[in-house]
Steps between C-alpha positions, in 0.01 A plus 500: 500500500127430442439278201310679224456181290270198577540171333221232487572162369857525639547124552433409135751489227449854371445658841792339662729606209362864531564489880860382436560782248363763737723366777804503278436872428451567874144620449286435793169334430216335679379144404139390569491125577229263625730298723835602644602138521485474117707819453850367581619599166429874588608529858878526433459779244638843558239759562200274509203554730263212518134554577235226527183563304243329282315624194183387664556718799442863412641631813825306467542663160430843628766445781747383243448804290575753767765736386539322165527690173548218241381148482583195303184288461510130452304201621453129409277443199234316701126503450470786744786707348277767338300561832807503712685730275196732476482506879863616494427766249202616706745559788753676273225748392457610858871506590774758420669268234575685189608236263432124464698253281282202430646171362243400244539259196584520134184561289284583792153573363151511651371298206772236503398126504775457766374567845826620625521772238146610571548549868822686448328737261220552740739587785691732268180687410401530866843660567447751221165585622644609845707774324822350648822524296576148385743285316371163361769233439376236259754213489485203277554141620756467783824316425486404863177310452722220364620438849176330577624222268843488654464151657348361176778642296765376743370157538307420198656736240167638382239768564148554346254766405233579236687774316549306179763644267402860599784746583475696824714805590540372853675732758722467802330614821818682601447730192140555604627604839748742361221673292288516816789653690546762239128573488490553880802731503462717175196723445551459122318162534176645626185430302687255285432140399799284433495157306782303647651227291831330443721577210395198288190295437561126528295187496482231775695273264778764485475530884579125511788534258655777708461299814636197334827685387543665842451180700681272272205251459191488288203668645164450326200723465181290496198687359186355678132560458314744720316214661827334598649824644173569695529155653860544581434828675210347693718217610752727653230701689468801274178692588243436224464881402870555463546172303220594260673850474830343416333303222353828352843658541678228310225506225590872456877411473422212257308749270829699463367796689787518723796531250519880500828659576517824695786733565358639822746324726792659323320841480409500870820356654765572240594128492378237252294211669669171564464208253364158583860374474615751759205379730608126459864583568400684826256228615685203359544340855111477540473283183823282545 
């Protein structure tokens, strides 16, 4: 059967979870990847068709979109993300695609002080301007982002950020993928914007307490300055634009602007989103 769904960003945490859920439902899909050698997590999936392409290459996008009716749009939040996603939207506008589901970000706004939120809002507007049917998914901070600190938690029993005591309604990427799946499959989700959060807003100190209880040892959260975080990100090779964006992102969290709770996961999927305790239980081996 010819796939009618195209997934971009299929090797990332949300895209790979969405690909797995499509495969579990025996729904054929096409995945756009930049390098087949880095798509090993997709090759074994039922119903997948891999196609090589690049958001910089308009013709490769056009080729990937042939016969496609619905698209899941996701790319890395790089300095070029707005331009690259805009290139993709230009190709969408010339294709036979009827519906695009874009992974955006909670509080996306063209006037935001956070560069990630500005570029997501700009791409959302460009999609609206095409007249395409759309669904915008705006998730909060990913629980799986903590996996970046897995070794630090495992060997030094600590992790750090600049969030202060602010509470954040962080969300499991698997729940984001389930919302994306429903958005792609059900027309009721067209022309909708969903705020995707977990079921609770917790602080980084509470994150440390939950980790401590699950792992049976004390895990400490260390609140650092923006300068210290920026230096740490630079030392591990983070691109300067993305590092500065993360500083802005965490300032947004620290201001308490990401504590909102939404019922959208439950309303779209029929199931409540997972708690942070659920996440730790499932990923315990990564931190132990």
